[in-house]
FIVO-624511 format. One record per atom (N, C-alpha, C): residue in one letter; x negated, y negated, z. Coordinates in steps of 0.2 Angstrom, whole numbers, plus 5000, padded with zeros to 4 digits. Atoms other than C-alpha are relative to their C-alpha. Example, Ala and Ser with C-alpha at 12.3 -4.5 7.8 and 13.67 -1.06 7.14 Angstrom:
A499650065000 A493850225039 A499649945000 S500450064999 S493250055036 S500449955003 
// end
This chain:
M499850055001 M475448445134 M499949965007 D500050044992 D475348285147 D500449955001 A499150004996 A476748225157 A500049924999 T500150075002 T476048025154 T500149984993 D500050005008 D476048065135 D500750005000 L499150005003 L477848135135 L500249945003 D499450054995 D478448025145 D500049944994 Y500050055002 Y477847885135 Y500550024991 R499750015007 R478347945117 R500750005002 A499550015002 A480147995124 A500249925004 R499750074997 R480347825133 R500049954994 T499950065007 T479947725115 T500250054996 Q499949965005 Q480247855105 Q499649994992 T500550055003 T478847825094 T499350105001 G500249925001 G477747985088 G500150045003 C499849964997 C478948095092 C500250034995 I499250045001 I480648125086 I500750024999 P499850044997 P481848055090 P500750044999 P499549955002 P483548145095 P500449984997 H499350025007 H484748055082 H499750024997 L500449965005 L483548145069 L500150085003 V499749944994 V483448325081 V500750004997 S499349975000 S485348305079 S500250004989 R499749995007 R485448265060 R499450044999 L500549945001 L483948405056 L500750065000 L499349924999 L485448545062 L500749984997 E499450005007 E486848435053 E499950074996 L500249965007 L486048485038 L499650055000 G500149914999 G485348685043 G499350005001 H500850005002 H483648645046 H499950035008 A499950004993 A483748735064 A499550065000 E500649974999 E482048825061 E499649985003 V500450035000 V481348695058 V499949945008 V499750004992 V482248615078 V499450075004 E500649964994 E481448765085 E499250024998 S500449985002 S479848795078 S499749935004 W500750044996 W479248625086 W500249975006 A499749954995 A480248655101 A499550005004 G500750004996 G478648725105 G499349984997 R500950055002 R477348615098 R500149945003 G499650074997 G477848465110 G500349944997 E499350075001 E479448385103 E500350025004 W499449974993 W480448355118 W500650014997 F499149995002 F482048315109 F500050034998 C499949935002 C481748465101 C500450065004 A500049944996 A481548575113 A500650025008 Q499450014994 Q482848505126 Q500750014992 E499449975003 E484248525111 E500050064998 W499549925002 W483848705106 W499750055006 A500149984994 A483548735125 A501150035000 R498950025001 R485748665124 R500050054996 L499849975002 L485948775109 L500250075002 L500349935000 L485248945115 L500450015005 G499949994994 G486148925130 G501050014997 E499149985005 E487948885119 E500150104997 R500149965005 R487449035107 R499950095006 G499949944994 G487549155125 G499250005001 R500449984996 R485749165125 R499649975005 Q500050034994 Q485449075142 Q499450035005 A500549964998 A483949215147 A499349974995 E500850005004 E482749145133 E500049934998 A499950075002 A483248965135 A499849975006 P500650014997 P482048925151 P499450004997 A500650015003 A480548975141 A499949934994 V500250065004 V480748845130 V499849935004 L500150064997 L480748715143 L499549995006 D500750004997 D479348785152 D499249964999 P500650074999 P477848695146 P500049955002 Y499850064997 Y478648515147 Y499850025010 L500349994992 L479048585167 L499650015004 A500550004999 A477348645170 A499649935001 T500450065002 T476648465165 T500349975007 G499950004993 G477648435183 G500649934997 W499850105004 W478648265170 W500749995003 W499149994997 W480448235179 W500450014996 T499849935007 T481148245161 T500250045002 A500249905004 A480848415158 A500650015009 V499649934994 V481448465179 V500549984998 K499750044999 K482848335177 K500650044995 A500049975004 A483448395161 A500050095003 T499849954998 T483348595165 T500350025005 A499749984997 A484048555180 A500750025000 E499450015001 E485648495172 E500150074996 L499849965004 L485548665160 L500650055006 L499949964998 L485648785173 L500749995005 E499850024994 E486748705184 E500849994992 L500050005007 L487948705165 L500250065000 W499949925003 W487848895165 W500150045006 G500149984994 G488148895183 G499550025005 R500749994996 R486348925190 R499949965003 A500450094995 A486648785203 A499550025007 E500849994997 E485448875216 E499549984997 E501050005004 E483948875203 E500249955001 A500250095005 A484348695197 A499849985006 I500549994995 I484248665217 I499350005004 A500949984998 A482748765220 A499649954994 L500550035008 L481948665204 L499949935004 T499950074999 T482348485209 T499749985007 R500350014994 R482048505226 R499149995003 V501149984998 V479948535226 V499849914996 R499950055003 R480148355215 R500149955006 M499850034998 M481148275227 M499649985005 E500549974995 E480148365243 E499049934998 A500550045003 A478448265232 A500149935000 G500050075000 G479348105233 G500149964994 H499950065009 H479848045212 H500549955003 P499750094997 P480747865216 P500750035000 V499250015000 V482547935210 V500050104999 A499649934997 A482548135213 A500150015008 L499849994992 L482948115230 L501150005001 E499050005002 E484848035221 E500550064997 F499649945006 F485048175207 F499850075008 Y500049964997 Y484448295220 Y500850015008 A499449994994 A485848245233 A500950014996 R499349995004 R487248235220 R500050064998 L500049965002 L486848385216 L500250065004 L499949964993 L487048455233 L500850015001 A499450014996 A488648375238 A500650044995 R499649985004 R489348425218 R500250095005 H499849944997 H488948605226 H500450025006 G499850014992 G489848605245 G499349995002 R500649984991 R488348565253 R500249905002 G500250064999 G488848365254 G499749975009 D500550024993 D488448365272 D499349984999 E501250034996 E486548375271 E499949954994 A500550075010 A486648255251 A500049955008 F500250054996 F487148125265 F499850015004 T500849964995 T485848185280 T499649974995 L500850005004 L484648145265 L499949914999 L500050085003 L485247975259 L500349985007 R499850044992 R485947905277 R499549955002 P500750024996 P484047865282 P499949894993 H499950045004 H484147755263 H500149964996 V499650035004 V485347655262 V500049924998 D500250095001 D484647495261 D499650014991 D500350005006 D484047535242 D500750014995 W499450035006 W485447495228 W500350074998 S499549975004 S485847635219 S500050105006 L499749944996 L485347775235 L501149995004 A499850034998 A486747655244 A500850034995 R499449985004 R487847695231 R500250115000 A499849934998 A487647895230 A500050035007 L499750004991 L487847885249 L500750005000 V499450075000 V489447795247 V500550074993 E499449995005 E490047935231 E499950055006 V500449964991 V489248075244 V500650025005 S499750014993 S490148025259 S500950045001 A499249955000 A492148095255 A499750085001 G500049905000 G491648275252 G499750015007 A500249974996 A490748265266 A500249975005 R499650014996 R491948195277 R499849945006 R500450074995 R490848045284 R500149944995 D499550064998 D491747895277 D499949975007 E500350054995 E491647795293 E499449994999 E501050044995 E489847795297 E499850014991 A500550025008 A489547755277 A500449925003 A499650084998 A490847615282 A499349985004 V500150054992 V490047555299 V499149984997 L500849985002 L488147585290 L500149934995 L499750045005 L488947455275 L500149925005 A499950064999 A489647335284 A499749965005 A500550044996 A488247305295 A499649994997 R500350005006 R487347265280 R500649924996 I499950075005 I488547105275 I500249945004 P500150054997 P487846965284 P500649944995 A499550045002 A489346825285 A499849954995 E499950065003 E488346675282 E499550004994 H500349985003 H487146725268 H500450054992 R499749965005 R487846765248 R499249994996 C500550025006 C486646795234 C500349974997 D499750055004 D486746675221 D499750054993 S500649935005 S485446815209 S500150054998 P500249894997 P485246985206 P499450025002 W500450004999 W483646935211 W500049975009 C499950014994 C483846865228 C499950055006 C500149924998 C483947015236 C499750045001 R500049955002 R482647145237 R500450084999 S499649934998 S483847305244 S500749984997 L499350005003 L485647305244 L500449935002 D499550054999 D486347135242 D500849995007 P499750004994 P487747085254 P500749994994 D499750005004 D489047085236 D500350065001 L499949925002 L488647275233 L500250015005 A499849964996 A488747325248 A500949985004 I499049994998 I490647255251 I500350024995 G500149965004 G490847335235 G499850085000 L500049935000 L490447495241 L500550025007 L499550024997 L491447455257 L500650015000 A499250015002 A492947435247 A500250064995 T499749925000 T493047585239 T499950035005 I499949944994 I492847675255 I500749975002 R499449994998 R494447605260 R500549994997 E499549995007 E495047605243 E500350075002 R499949934998 R494947785247 R500350055005 Q499749994995 Q495447785262 Q500849995004 G499550025002 G496947715256 G500049935005 R499850064996 R496847565266 R499749934993 V500150035005 V497147465250 V500149925002 D500150065001 D497447305255 D499449945005 E500650014996 E495947295270 E499449984993 A500350045005 A495047315249 A500049964998 T499750065006 T495947205243 T499549925003 A499950034996 A495747095256 A498949994999 L500750005002 L493447145255 L499849964991 L500449985009 L493347125236 L500149944999 R500050065002 R494046915238 R499649975006 T500450084996 T492646845248 T499350064996 R500650005005 R491146915234 R500049954997 D500350035008 D490346785223 D500049984995 K500049935008 K490146895210 K500350065001 S499549964999 S491646975207 S500150064991 S500249955008 S491047065191 S499550034999 F500849955004 F489747205184 F500150034995 N499649945008 N489447265167 N500549994996 G499549975005 G490947195160 G500850005001 R499549965000 R491947255171 R500249935009 D499750034992 D493147195190 D500150045003 Q500049954992 Q492847295204 Q501049995004 L499450014997 L494547185210 L500750014996 A499249985006 A495647205194 A500150074999 D499949935001 D495247365192 D500450065007 L500049974994 L495747405210 L501049984999 L499550004999 L497347315209 L500650024993 A499549985002 A498147385193 A499750085001 R500049934998 R497547555198 R500850015003 H499150004994 H498947525212 H500549964998 D499450054998 D500047445203 D500149945002 R500350034998 R499747295209 R500149934995 I500150035005 I500447185193 I499949925004 A499850074996 A501047015201 A499349975003 E500750024997 E499347005211 E499650024995 L500550005002 L498347065198 L499849934992 R499650035004 R499546925185 R499449945003 A500550094998 A498746785198 A499249995000 Y501249985003 Y496746855197 Y500149964994 A500450035005 A496746835179 A500049955001 A500350054999 A497046675182 A499849945001 E500550054995 E496046595192 E499350064996 D500549975003 D494746725183 D499649964996 D500650045005 D493146615176 D499850054993 L500949955007 L492146765166 L500750044996 G499649965006 G493946845158 G500350075001 H500149944998 H493647005166 H500850035002 A499349984998 A495347025173 A500649994996 V499550005005 V496246955161 V499950074996 Q500349925004 Q495547115151 Q500550065002 R500049934992 R495947235166 R500950004996 L499150004999 L498047155165 L500050014992 A499650015005 A498147155147 A500050094997 E500149924999 E497247345147 E500850025001 L499549944994 L498547395160 L500749984995 L499249985001 L500047335150 L500150014995 E500149935006 E499547425134 E500050045001 E499649924998 E499547575143 E500750005001 R499149975000 R501347535146 R500349984994 G499550025007 G501847505129 G500049935001 D499750075002 D502047325132 D499449944998 V500750015001 V500947265120 V500049944998 E499950094999 E501847065118 E500050015004 G500250064994 G501447045136 G499150025000 A501050005000 A499447115133 A500049924995 I500350065003 I499546985118 I499849945005 A499950054996 A500246855128 A499549985006 A500550004995 A499146885142 A499349974997 Y500750055001 Y497646835132 Y500149934996 R500050075004 R498446685121 R500149975008 Q499950044992 Q498946625141 Q499649995000 A500550004997 A497246655147 A499649954996 D500550065005 D496446545130 D500349935002 G499650075001 G497846425133 G499949945005 S499950014992 S497546395152 S499349945001 S500850004999 S495546385152 S499649974991 P500750015006 P493946335137 P500150074999 R499949965004 R494046425123 R499650075005 R500249934998 R493546625128 R499650054993 P500149955009 P492446695110 P500450105006 H499749944997 H492646855122 H500650035001 T499550045000 T494446845126 T500449994993 E499750045005 E494946795109 E499750084996 V500249955003 V493846945103 V500350115000 L499649944997 L494847085111 L500650014998 L499350025003 L496446975106 L500250054994 A499949995007 A496047015088 A499750085000 H500449945001 H495347195091 H500750035003 L499449984997 L497147225102 L500649994989 L499450025007 L498247135085 L499950064998 A500349935005 A497047265075 A500850075002 R499749935001 R497447425083 R500850024999 H499050004998 H499447375083 H500249994990 G499850035006 G499347355065 G500149934997 R499850095004 R499447185062 R499449965001 G500450005003 G497947165055 G500049914997 D500350055002 D498246985046 D499949935008 E499850064992 E498446895063 E499550025003 A500649974996 A497046985071 A499449974996 I500750085002 I496046895056 I499849964999 D500050094998 D496746725059 D499849985003 V500550024994 V496246735077 V499350015000 M500650025001 M494546765072 M499549964995 R500350035006 R494446665056 R499749915005 A500250024994 A494846535070 A499249995005 L500649994996 L493446595082 L499449975000 A500750025004 A492246585067 A499949924998 D500250045004 D492646435062 D499749945007 A500450034994 A492546365081 A499449985001 R500850004998 R490846435084 R499450044996 N500450015006 N489946375069 N499150035000 G500449984998 G488646495065 G499950055004 D499849954997 D488846615080 D500050064997 D499949915004 D488146785074 D500250045002 W499849934999 W488946905083 W500649995002 I499350035001 I490646815081 I500150004992 L500149995009 L490146835060 L500250065000 H500349925000 H489747005064 H500550045001 T499349964998 T491347045072 T500549984996 W499650025005 W492246955060 W500050004993 S500449985007 S491447025044 S500550095001 T499749934996 T491847195054 T500850014998 L499050005004 L493847165053 L500049994992 C499950035006 C493847085036 C499850104998 M500249945003 M492947265029 M500750035002 D499949964997 D493847365043 D501149984996 Q499550055001 Q495547265036 Q500150044993 N500050005008 N495247305017 N499849924996 R500150065005 R494747115013 R499449975002 P500750035000 P492947075012 P500349924998 E500050055004 E493346935001 E500049965001 D499750074992 D494046835019 D499149995002 G500650014998 G492346885024 G499449954995 L500350025006 L491146825009 L500649934999 A499950095001 A492246655008 A499749955005 H500350044997 H491946615025 H499149984999 L500650005000 L490146655025 L499549954995 D500450055007 D489846565007 D500149955003 A499750064996 A490846405016 A499549975005 L500950024992 L489546405033 L499250014995 A500949985003 A488046435021 A500149924993 A500150065003 A488746255010 A500049955004 R499850044999 R489346175023 R499249975004 R500949994996 R487246215032 R499549944994 G500450025008 G486646155014 G499350014998 R500849965000 R485246275015 R500050074999 E499949935002 E484746445012 E500050005010 E500249964994 E485146565026 E499350035006 A500849994998 A484046635040 A500250094998 W499849905002 W484046845037 W500649995006 D499749994993 D485046835056 D500750004995 L499350025003 L486746765046 L499850054995 F499849985005 F486246825030 F500150064996 W499649975001 W486446995031 W500350055000 I499449994999 I488046985036 I500550024993 R499849995006 R488546985017 R500050034998 L500349965004 L487647105012 L500750074998 P499249975000 P489047255017 P501049974998 L499550035003 L490647135012 L499950024994 M500050005006 M489947104993 M499850075000 A500149955003 A489647294992 A500850055002 A499250015000 A491447314998 A500450004993 C499550055004 C492047224983 C499450034993 G500149975008 G490847314972 G499349974996 R500750055002 R489247184968 R499650025007 V500650004994 V488047304976 V499449984994 D500550045007 D486847274961 D499849935002 E499950054997 E487347084966 E499750005009 A500349964994 A486747124984 A499550014999 V500650024999 V485347174983 V499249994996 E500550045003 E484447064971 E500149935002 R500050054994 R485046934981 R499750015007 A500349974993 A484247004995 A499550005001 R500549975002 R482847074988 R499549924997 A500550065002 A482546864982 A499849975007 H499950054993 H483046785000 H499249995002 P500850014997 P481446695007 P499750095004 E500249934997 E481346855020 E500350064998 G499649915002 G482047005009 G499450035001 S500349955003 S480247075007 S499650035007 T500049974995 T479947105026 T500550055003 S499649924996 S480247265038 S500749975002 Y499450014997 Y481547185045 Y500349994995 A499450025003 A482647145030 A500050084994 A500049945003 A482147325025 A500450054997 P499549954998 P483247435034 P500749984998 H499450035002 H484647325026 H500350024994 I500049995006 I484247325009 I500350094999 A500249935002 A483747525010 A500950004999 E499449994995 E485647535021 E500650024992 L499750035007 L486447455003 L500150054995 L500149955003 L485547574991 L500450085001 A499649964997 A486047745000 A500550004999 A499550034998 A487547675003 A500350034990 A499750005007 A487947684984 A499650094995 G500549935002 G486847854981 G499449984996 R500750045002 R485147754978 R499650045004 T500249974992 T484447864992 T499050014996 E500850005002 E482647874981 E499849925002 E500250065000 E482547694978 E500049975012 A500049994992 A483047675000 A499350035000 V500549964996 V481747775002 V499349955000 A500750025005 A480347684991 A500349935003 V500050054996 V481147525001 V499350015006 L500149974992 L480747595018 L499350034999 E500849995001 E479047655011 E499649955001 Q500350055001 Q478247485008 Q499949975007 H499950024995 H478647445029 H499750065006 S500249924996 S478047645033 S499549955008 P499749994994 P477847645051 P500449975005 A499750044994 A478847505057 A500650024997 N499749965001 N480347575048 N500150085000 R500249925001 R479847755052 R500750035000 H499649985001 H481247795059 H501050004997 D499449975008 D482647765043 D499850044996 L500549945005 L481447825032 L499650074999 A499949925000 A481247985040 A500650064997 D499649974998 D482947995041 D500250034991 R499749985007 R483247985022 R499850044996 L500349955003 L481948085017 L500250065001 I499849934996 I482748215028 I500950024994 S499550015006 S484148205017 S500050014995 L500349965006 L483248225003 L499750064999 G500349964997 G482548365009 G499450005001 R500950025001 R480848295011 R499850025006 V500250034994 V480748355028 V499350035003 D500950014998 D478848385030 D499549944999 D500350024999 D478648235026 D500249935003 A499550044994 A480048145039 A499450015006 L500250004990 L479048225053 L499549994999 A500850025001 A477248165046 A500149955000 V500150075000 V477947985045 V500450005008 L499750004995 L478848025060 L499550015009 Q500949974993 Q477148095072 Q499449954999 Q500850055000 Q476047935066 Q500149995006 T500149994989 T475247905085 T500149944997 S499750065000 S475747765092 S499350015007 P500350004998 P474447685106 P500250015008 R500049944993 R474447785122 R500149925008 P500250054994 P474647695139 P499650005004 P500650004995 P473147645150 P500050095007 A499949944996 A472847795162 A500049985006 G500149984993 G473547815180 G500949935000 E499550034998 E475447735175 E500450045002 P499649994999 P476547785181 P500650074996 V499549925006 V477647965176 V500750005002 G499150024994 G479747945178 G500149994994 S499450055004 S481247895171 S499949935004 W499850084997 W481047725183 W499549964997 H500550105001 H479947565177 H500449945000 D499650084999 D480147405181 D499449974995 E500150065005 E479147335166 E500150054991 P499750005005 P479347335150 P499250074996 P499549955004 P479347485135 P500450035007 F499650024995 F480747515147 F500450124999 
// end
């Protein structure tokens, strides 16, 4: 085995059996296939087979499954093996295994190793290792996590405070190459909250330029955790992104105040430009509480306002399906197509296919899909195959996908496995793909595509 080859195939999931199809094989009773390929260079088979051996009380056999992959020095194999050892209560072995890669300077091994140490009572050692690297944003996060167990919160706070210059705030994610001030503020606020200094944490977070990350607002979450609902309401009223409104609604729903949660979303949209994300959340909230008709009304109005916005139409059609009203979804799509006066591009057209199938119009849906100008493309094939397979016509689905192999190899293999044609499925999956040039970095850290 070669680490570069393993890494490329695992990262791109080409030329290998991907995780979801390993699970599919096991689900359909093909454990012997997974076991066999685990020893023949199929990493995802090996990883899952080792895990299953552990679950079955055969932990002594499991490491041998992963040993050939470990021997390449591939970090992904090291990490997965360490995680299994830790799960089995063999933390010292996991620590010893990862220490070797950490000492060799692997770019992400230090973070993993330090967190592992901290989880097993060696937080002070972990903190000491991470301290010199506080300017690295990922290691700074790890430092804050381990500092509590090491009783070194104040030391971490001093390090972070020194990296919050009053005269500068980043205006883009690419501004500061290391620990940007907004992240340092957030991490320092985490420590202050942990120390019980909630007012100080709140004041810190109000100084940040960027309040949200990955759809969550740290200040809103802090206020919710400490039941400071009046402050959260005030913050939500001034929040341009809608993430504080979302947290307020979530808190109210958690308390059983569904009407209050609905009102929070509606007031937010009434006092600011229409926020599609907020209205989608409102529709989901209504649907969760048995108010599907109101949810559909919200999404219909949003779909009308955002004419042709595909993600809105996807949400709208899914909601119509969930509420057993596929006809409403089709009517809206038909009206949209009529207004445009032309054939829809495939990215909008295919949204109607499951709606038609739910109305008992599978044959018509397949016929219209095939007649579409893009109906013979590789990206249309999975949608047509899904219609056929859902109607029990899996052989026809396979025939559609085979026309575009290997572009749709995962979909095709899935259908073949369903038919019991496992050898054919594996042959499709293991078609070779171009390999990366020699010398490409090996591991789980990449800053060039494919990530």
